[in-house]
C-alpha positions in Angstrom: -21.0 20.4 15.2 -22.6 17.2 16.3 -20.9 14.7 18.7 -18.2 12.6 16.9 -18.7 8.9 16.3 -16.3 6.4 17.9 -12.8 6.7 16.4 -12.8 3.3 14.8 -16.2 3.7 13.1 -16.1 3.0 9.3 -18.9 1.8 7.1 -18.6 0.2 3.7 -20.6 2.5 1.6 -22.7 5.5 3.0 -24.4 5.7 6.4 -28.1 6.0 5.4 -29.5 5.7 8.9 -28.8 9.2 10.2 -31.3 10.7 12.6 -31.8 14.3 11.4 -31.1 14.4 7.8 -31.1 17.8 6.0 -29.8 16.6 2.7 -30.4 13.1 1.1 -28.8 12.0 -2.2 -30.6 8.8 -3.3 -29.0 6.6 -6.1 -28.0 9.6 -8.4 -26.6 8.5 -11.8 -25.2 10.7 -14.5 -23.4 9.8 -17.6 -21.8 11.9 -20.3 -21.8 9.8 -23.5 -20.0 6.6 -22.5 -18.5 8.1 -19.3 -20.3 7.3 -16.1 -19.7 10.3 -13.9 -21.9 9.3 -10.9 -22.9 5.6 -10.5 -26.0 5.4 -8.3 -24.4 7.5 -5.7 -26.1 7.8 -2.3 -25.3 9.6 1.0 -27.0 11.7 3.7 -25.8 14.9 5.5 -26.9 15.2 9.0 -28.1 18.6 10.3 -25.4 20.5 12.2 -22.5 18.6 10.7 -19.6 19.6 8.6 -19.5 16.5 6.2 -16.4 16.1 4.0 -16.6 14.6 0.5 -13.2 13.4 -0.8 -11.8 11.4 -3.8 -9.4 11.9 -6.6 -10.1 13.9 -9.8 -12.7 12.2 -11.8 -14.5 10.6 -8.8 -17.6 12.5 -9.5 -17.6 15.0 -6.7 -18.3 18.2 -8.5 -20.7 16.4 -10.8 -22.6 15.4 -7.6 -22.7 19.0 -6.5 -24.1 20.1 -9.9 -26.7 17.5 -9.8 -27.8 18.3 -6.2 -28.0 22.0 -6.9 -29.9 21.8 -10.3 -27.1 22.7 -12.6 -27.1 19.2 -14.2 -30.1 17.0 -14.8 -29.7 13.4 -13.4 -30.3 10.3 -15.5 -32.0 8.7 -12.5 -32.1 9.1 -8.6 -33.4 11.8 -6.3 -32.3 14.7 -4.1 -34.2 15.8 -0.9 -33.8 18.8 1.2 -35.5 18.5 4.5 -37.6 15.8 3.0 -38.7 17.9 0.1 -37.9 16.4 -3.4 -35.9 19.0 -5.3 -34.6 16.5 -8.0 -35.9 18.4 -11.0 -35.8 21.9 -9.5 -33.9 24.8 -11.1 -30.9 26.2 -9.2 -32.8 29.1 -7.8 -35.5 26.8 -6.6 -33.0 24.6 -4.8 -31.7 27.8 -3.1 -35.2 28.6 -2.0 -35.1 25.4 0.0 -32.1 26.8 1.9 -29.4 24.9 0.0 -26.7 27.1 -1.4 -23.4 26.2 -3.2 -20.0 27.8 -4.1 -17.8 26.9 -7.0 -14.2 25.8 -7.3 -13.4 29.1 -9.2 -15.4 32.0 -7.8 -16.6 34.6 -10.5 -15.0 38.0 -10.3 -17.8 40.1 -11.3 -16.6 42.8 -13.8 -17.4 46.4 -12.9 -18.5 45.6 -9.4 -17.1 46.5 -6.0 -17.0 43.8 -3.3 -20.1 45.2 -1.7 -22.0 45.2 -5.0 -20.8 41.6 -5.6 -22.2 40.6 -2.2 -25.6 41.8 -3.3 -25.8 39.0 -5.9 -26.5 36.7 -2.8 -30.0 37.5 -1.5 -32.9 35.4 -2.8 -36.3 36.4 -3.9 -35.9 40.2 -3.9 -38.9 42.4 -4.6 -36.7 44.7 -6.8 -36.2 42.0 -9.3 -39.8 42.5 -10.3 -40.7 45.5 -12.5 -44.1 45.4 -11.1 -42.9 45.9 -7.5 -40.6 48.7 -8.7 -43.6 50.7 -9.7 -46.3 49.5 -7.3 -44.3 49.3 -4.1 -41.1 51.3 -4.5 -40.9 52.0 -0.7 -40.7 48.3 0.1 -38.1 47.8 -2.6 -36.0 50.8 -1.2 -36.3 49.5 2.4 -35.2 45.9 1.3 -32.3 47.3 -0.7 -31.1 49.3 2.3 -31.3 46.3 4.5 -29.4 44.2 2.0 -26.6 46.8 2.1 -26.5 46.9 5.8 -26.5 43.1 6.0 -23.8 42.9 3.3 -21.5 45.2 5.3 -22.3 43.5 8.5 -21.3 40.1 7.1 -18.2 41.5 5.4 -17.2 42.8 8.9 -17.9 39.4 10.4 -15.6 37.9 7.9 -12.9 40.5 8.8 -13.0 41.8 5.3 -15.0 44.9 5.7 -12.1 47.0 4.5 -12.4 45.5 1.0 -16.1 46.6 0.6 -15.4 49.5 -1.9 -12.5 47.6 -3.7 -13.1 46.4 -7.2 -13.9 42.6 -7.1 -11.5 41.9 -10.0 -8.7 43.2 -7.9 -9.0 40.5 -5.2 -6.7 37.6 -4.8 -8.1 34.1 -5.3 -8.2 33.6 -1.6 -9.9 36.9 -0.8 -12.4 36.1 -3.5 -13.3 32.8 -1.8 -13.8 34.6 1.4 -16.1 37.0 -0.3 -18.1 34.1 -2.0 -18.5 32.5 1.3 -19.7 35.8 2.9 -22.0 36.3 -0.1 -23.4 32.8 0.3 -24.3 33.7 4.0 -26.3 36.7 2.7 -28.7 34.2 1.2 -29.3 32.8 4.7 -28.5 29.2 3.8 -29.4 26.2 5.9 -27.1 24.0 4.0 -23.9 25.2 2.3 -22.0 23.1 -0.2 -18.4 24.2 -0.7 -16.5 23.0 -3.7 -12.8 23.1 -2.9 -12.8 26.2 -0.7 -9.0 26.3 -0.2 -7.7 25.3 -3.5 -4.9 27.7 -4.6 -5.3 29.6 -1.4 -2.3 30.6 0.7 -2.1 29.1 4.3 -3.0 32.3 6.1 -6.3 32.7 4.1 -6.9 28.9 4.3 -6.7 29.2 8.1 -9.2 32.1 8.0 -11.6 30.2 5.8 -11.4 27.2 8.2 -12.1 29.4 11.2 -15.1 31.1 9.3 -16.6 27.7 8.4 -16.2 26.5 12.0 -17.8 29.7 13.3 -20.8 29.5 10.9 -21.2 25.8 11.8 -21.4 26.7 15.5 -24.1 29.3 14.5 -26.2 26.5 13.0 -25.1 26.2 9.3 -24.7 22.7 7.9 -21.8 22.0 5.5 -20.9 19.5 2.9 -17.4 20.2 1.5 -15.4 18.9 -1.4 -11.7 19.3 -0.7 -8.4 17.8 -1.9 -6.4 19.4 1.0 -6.5 16.4 3.3 -5.1 18.2 6.4 -7.7 20.9 6.1 -10.6 18.5 5.7 -9.6 15.9 8.1 -9.1 18.6 10.8 -12.5 20.2 10.1 -15.0 17.6 8.8 -16.7 14.7 10.6 -17.9 12.5 8.9 -15.8 12.0 5.9 -17.4 10.4 2.8 -15.1 8.8 0.2 -16.1 8.7 -3.4 -14.8 6.0 -5.7 -15.7 6.1 -9.5 -18.9 7.9 -8.9 -20.2 6.1 -5.8 -19.5 6.0 -2.2 -16.7 3.6 -1.1 -16.7 4.2 2.7 -18.0 6.7 5.2 -16.6 7.3 8.7 -14.6 9.5 11.1 -11.6 11.2 9.9 -9.2 8.9 11.9 -11.0 5.8 10.6 -10.9 6.9 6.9 -7.3 8.2 7.2 -6.2 4.7 8.4 -8.3 2.6 6.0 -5.9 0.7 3.5 -8.3 1.2 0.6 -8.4 4.9 1.1 -4.7 5.2 1.6 -4.0 3.3 -1.6 -6.7 4.9 -3.7 -6.8 8.5 -2.6 -4.1 9.6 -0.2 -1.2 8.2 -2.2 0.1 5.8 0.4 1.8 6.2 3.7 3.9 9.3 4.2 2.0 11.7 1.9 
């Protein structure tokens, strides 16, 4: 993780002067009928950080993730990954630029074991092409074998290797979130967007998820995380970006954000909560 800013640092609006930007969101706007979901939202994610994105329900956080990753089409604005414009890219094309996301509610894939569910993660597989299946079956076989080995290795790294042959539908919500994080890593992301990774997760698994995110960050993965659990995100992320009605209100260190009156009143429910 990058070196923390001074404790008192807090900016009105986003910090758009970061040195090593891996993800840039530039004045994204999205409306649904008469509802403005994101209102010219801008922010940057610096390489090597764990960036937190907070705000109440309806602030536009998940809409931003959907816009960034190609699941929604923006009304205006731009998204860049390592300087490359991915504004109109399909989700799989965004993923090919090294940006992967998880969802608030992981999909429990019917009829699949955990190991088989893991294999949904890898990008651009030769076995997805009928031509390759017939013209180069050896390469396809070798790639599938390597993917299986990588899937098992990553499950072991996440301390859930014992779940490999278990039906994915039998997992708890917290276990499924660990599997989804592990599956995302099989795609070898440079930037990983996590949408409420510990929502509905018991404290033991939440601690395990936190430890895994910190470990992956130390290994070079950049994170941007939406989370309503303030203790979790404040003790993990730096900087924290606060969203207000679809745009960035302030950005700063956890201590600065935690002690800002506007944030306390609007998002944290006042002192003592």
